[in-house]
Structures are given as structure tokens and as C-alpha cells.
N, C-alpha and C positions, 0 to 999 in steps of 0.2 A: 541497542534499539535501532531498528530499521523501519522507516515509514516510507511507503510507496504510494503514489497517487496516480490516477489516470482516468480518462473518460473514453469509453468505448464509442466507436464511430456510429454504430447502428442501434444501440440500445435505447438511448435517451432516458426518458422517465416512464416508459411503458412497463407496467407491472408484470405482464406476462414475459417480456424479454428479460427483465431482471431475474425472474424466477428461473428461466432457462440458463442464464449465465451463472447464477448461484449454484444450480445443480451441476453444471460443468466444472465449476471450481471444486465442488465436493468430490466429484469423481477423480479429479487430478490431485487430490490431497497427498497421496503417497509419493508423487513426484517431488514436491517441494519438501516434504517431511524427510525425504532421504538425503537431503543435502547435509554435509558435515556441519555441526554446530547449531542446527535448527533446534529451538526450544518450544516456541509457541507462535500462534498467529491469531489475530483478531481482524475481521473484515468489517468495514463500515461503508455505507452508501448514502449519499445525499440526494434524495429524489428531486430536490429543487435545482441542483446544478448538474446532476448526472455524474458526479465525481465519486469514484471508489477510492478507498484508502485501506491499506493493510498495515497494521502495527505488528511487527515481528520482533520477537525476542531471540537473540542469537548469542551463542557462546563464542564471541570474538568478532571484532569489527571487520577484519579482513574477510572472514567467511560470509558475513552479511553483505559486504560490497560485491563479492564474487557472485552471490546469489542474485543480487539486485541487477547486476550487469547482464546476467543470463535472462532474467525475467524481462528486462527492458527490451531485449532483442525480440522476444516473443510478443510483447505488448505492441511493438511497432507495427506488427502485422494487422492488428485489429483495433488500434486506438487512434485518437486524434494525436498526432505526433507532439504537438506543443503541450499536451496535457500530461505527458509522462514525466514524472519527477520522483526522485527519492532522496532520502537523507539518512545517513548513518550517524548516530550519536553514541559514542562509546560511554559506558558507565551509567547510562540512563535506563531504568526499567520501565516496562509497559505500565505497571501499576503507578509509578511516579507521574508519568505523562497523563494518565487518566484521572488521577487524583487532582493534579494541577488544573486540568481542563474543566473538571467538574466544579472546582472552586472559582476559577478565573475566566473560563471560556476560551482559553488558548494555552499553548505551551509557553513557558517563560522566554524562550529564545525567539519565538515567533516564526520559525522556519516552516512550520507545518500549516500555516495559513495558506489557503488555495493560491498557488503561484502558477497558474496555468500558462502564463506567457514565458516561463523559463524552464529550462531542463538541466538537470544535473547528470543526465545519462549520456 
């Protein structure tokens, strides 16, 4: 499991800007889907904080880290630097995270709570 979070500099909570960004991400899907080990991706957006999160399932923690490092390089061009964060958790599936979050409101380890003041990248 790879969780990436960030806040774009110029989007904020404007619905039209979010739609443009979402469309851009859809067009770029073949780029990240071509990385070795990629299995699936789920995007989330909190309109209250302007934070985007991606929950990725990867076949291998090292492949997930390699992707996250490359993604963070690109995100630094368009995001609030302090908002970029990621966490790789080997052996955890996206369905397990979502099931836990639905029942408890957070992941058991607490690492995916918004930590906009820190970066792991």
C-alpha cells in the first residue's frame, strides 16, 4: 500500500479547478499505470482542506517507493512543498485500509492523518 498526499498551490477548493485537475489526472493515467508493479489507484479529495490523497496498491514496496519518489519530484513543481507526503506500508491492502477507516475513522497506525507539516519525500 502506498498513500500519497498533497495540496496544489492554485486549486484550493474551487470546484472548476478541481474538475480541471481531475481531468488532467485522467489523461495522465497511462503514465503511472506503466510503472512496474502498479496494481490499482484510488484518488480522494477533501474540499475542506484542499488535500488530495492517492491510495495505490503495488506489487512490491520498493516499486511503490520508486514511484512515490518520482511522483514527489513532479508534485514539487505544482504543490505546497510542506503538503507533499507519502507512506509505503508493505503487506497492507487498500481494502483493509478502507474497511478500517469506515469502521474507525482512521487507519490503525495513524500515519495517514493529515501531516501537512512533515514530509517523507
